[in-house]
N, C-alpha and C positions, 0 to 999 in steps of 0.2 A: 423513193425520194432520195435525191443525192445528198449525201452528208458532206457538208463543207468542212474541210480540214481546218482545224484551228491553227492559225499562224502563230509562231512564237512571238512573245512580247518584245516590243522594241525597247532596247536598253534606254533609249532617250526618254521613254515614258515613265521610268521608275522615279518615285518620290521618296527621297531619303527621310527616315524617321529621326526626329531630334528628341533625344531623351534629356529631360531637364530634372536634375537632382535637387530636391528642396530639403534643406536641413533646418529643422525648427529647434531653436534653443529655448528650453523651458527654464524659467526662473523658479527654483524650488521654493523660495520665500519671497513673496512680492515685496517691493520696496516699502510699501505702506506698513506691512506687518513688521519688517525689520525696524522701522522707526518706532513703532509702538513697543517693541521689545526693549530697546534701549531706553525709551521713556519710562517704562515700568521699572527697569533696573535703577535708573537715576532716582526715581521717586522713592523706591524702597531704601536706597542708600541714604537719601535725605531724611527719611523717617527714622532710620537707625541712629543717625547723627543727632537728630533732635532729641530722641529718647535718651541717648547717652549724656547729652548736655543737661537735660532736665534732671536725670538721676544724679549727676555730679553736683548740680545746683542744690538739689534737695539734701544730699549728704552734707554739704558745706553749711546749709542753713540749720539742719537739725542736730548734727553730731556735736558741734561746740556747746550747744545748750545742755545736752545730755552729760558731756564731760564736766562742764562747769558745775552742774547740780551734784554730780557724784563727788567732786572734790570738796565742795562746800560741806557735804555730809561727812566726809572722811576727816576733814580738818576742823570740824565743829564751828563752821562759819555761819553767819546769818544769811538768809536768802537774798539779801540786798548786797552782800559783799561782792566787790568787783572781782571777776575772774576772766582774764583774757585768754581765749583759746584760738590758735591759728593752725590751719592745716596746710602743709606744703605738698607739692607734687599733685599728680592726678589720683584722686581717691578711689575712683571706680575700679581700678585694677586691684587695689588692696582689699576692697569690700568683698571680692570673690573669695578671699581666704578667711573672711570673718574678722578682719582687723581694719583699723584706720592706720594709715602710714604717715610718718613725719609729723608728729603732733608736738606742738610747743605751747606751754601754758605759763602764764605769769600771774601771780597773786600778790598784790601789795598788802602791807600791814598784816602779815600772817605769821604764825608761830610754827616753825619746823623743829627748832631746838628748844628744849625747856628753858625758859628764862630769856630767850632772845626772840624779838619780833622784827621782821624786816620783809623784804621782797623775795618771794619764792619764785624761782624760774625752774621749769621742768621741761625735759624733752624726752620723747620716746620714738624709736624707729618704728615701732608698731604697738598699737593699743587695741585690745580686744573689744568687740561690741559688748559682750557680756563680761563686764569687769568683775562681777561677783564670782565667776568661775574661771575666766581666762587669765592669761599671763602677759605681762608687758615685755617687750623685747627692746634691748638697748636703752634702758631707762637711766637717766642721770638727772640730778637736781642741784640747785645751789640756793643758798640763803645769803642775801646781801643785807648787812646791818649798818646803819649809819653810826657816826661817832658817838652819839649819845647812847645808843643801844649797846655799843661795844663795851662801855664801862661796866655793864652788868656781867661781862665774862672775865674781866681782868682779875678779879679776886680768885676765880677758879684757876686761871692760867698761872698766877704767881703764887699759888699755895697760900693765899691770904696776906701776902706781903703788901700789896697795893690794891686799892679799890677803884682807881682811875688811872688814865694814861692817855697817850696820843700816838698817832702813827707818824713816823719820821723816816724817810728814805727806805721804806719797805720794812722797817722794824717797829717794834712796840716799845715805846719809852714810858716808863712808869716812875713815879716819884712818891716818896713817903717821908714824912718827918719822924725821926727817931731821936730818942734821948741819948746823947753821946757826950760823956764827960760833963754832965750837968747842963748841956745845951740841947735845944731842939734843932737838930741838923737835918736838912732835906737830903735824903739819899736818892740818887737818880740811877736807874738801871736801864740798859738797852738790851732788848731780847729779840732774838730771831725765832719765828714760829714756823713749824713744819708739821708734816703728818707722816707717821710710820705705823703700818699695820692697824690702821683705824684709830690711832691715838695721836693727840696733839703733842709734838715735841717742842721743848723749850731749850734754846741755845743761848746762854748768856754771852753778850758781846762787849759788855763794859758796865762798870759800876763805879760810882764815886760819891763822895760826901762833900757838899759845898763848903769851901773854906778850909778843907783838910787835904793835905797831900798824902793820901793813904792808898795802898793797893787794895785789891779785892780781898786778898788774904788777910790784910790788916783789919779791914772792916769785918770780915767774917769772924775773926778771932775776938774782936772787941764786942760784937753784937750777938755772939753765940749763934744759935740756930735760926734767928730771925730772918737772916738773908738767904737761907738755904733755897728758897723758891726762886731767887734771882742770881745766885752764885753757882749753882750746880746744874749741869744739863740733866733734864729729867723729862719724863713723859706724863701727860695728863689724860686719864681715861675719861671720855665723854660719852661712852655707850649708854650710860644710865640717863643721859639727857636727850637721847635720840630714839625714835622708834626702832625696834629691832630690825626692821627691813631696810634701814638706811645705814650706810657705812661711810664715814668721813674719808675723803680721798685727797683733799687739798685745802689749804687756807692761804688766802692772798690778802695782804694789807695794801689798800689802794691809796693813791695820792690824795684823794678827797677826804681821807681820814676814816673811811668806811672799811669794813672787812667783808670778804666773801668766802663762805664755807662751801666747798663742793662735796657732794655725796653721791655714791652709787645707790641704785634703787633695786631692791629684790624683785624678780619677775612677778611674784605672787603677792606683792604688798597690798593690792586692792582686794584680792580674793581671799586672803588668809588673815583673819582678825589678829592672830598672834604676832604678825609682822608689824602691827601698829602699836603694840604694847611697848613700853619702855624697855630698852636693853639692860644688860647687867654688866657691871665692871668686875 
């Protein structure tokens, strides 16, 4: 059998091969899943915000009542006595440290100084939850007494010279009738009040007797030691009229005729019973 030689392939019969490269882009996180992740994050954030708001609201609702009850107990006030407590700033941040921050208290018709009743205003930068063991930070207080109540302090401030007086131009003006050359003569003294080292300072600014052209020295010589309380600068100790944990820092005579006494507050005044005992001169 004759073998037929294979003829070489005709170049025109060659079919070129086309290589198509397919690149597939894979999305590692489907869009739906990404949306769910953001949604979960948003919901979680919303829950945290709601919890924080609820906690802040609870603190502001409960803490003032607790503080008011504690002050009524410490000041020996009745359960019905009004005590206004306000909280400034955001309290949730302070609570983490076991304190309430920026606390302001006002108590009308209360007694902070023995013999004087008025409106007590107190402020603390921080007040502990456990007032029986914790300490107050940045505590200060004031007692504002009206003109009628101020009369109770005038005898002390003038060393018994006068029992009443009035506020005039920031000074205390007191008057008393004294027997002078057989006549009852009203003697009027003008006193400036201040505070030094926890004591009230008295600075005489003027004294005179109605109907007599006499100097302060003349009056002092004529009346003996009766005018010492209004003629000589002196200091009056009031520590025995204040709790030991309070130190008087200022006294202001107001245009309304009232007086405001400012005091610093010992950090442990609520936790240490000794700080509530009367001080000693």
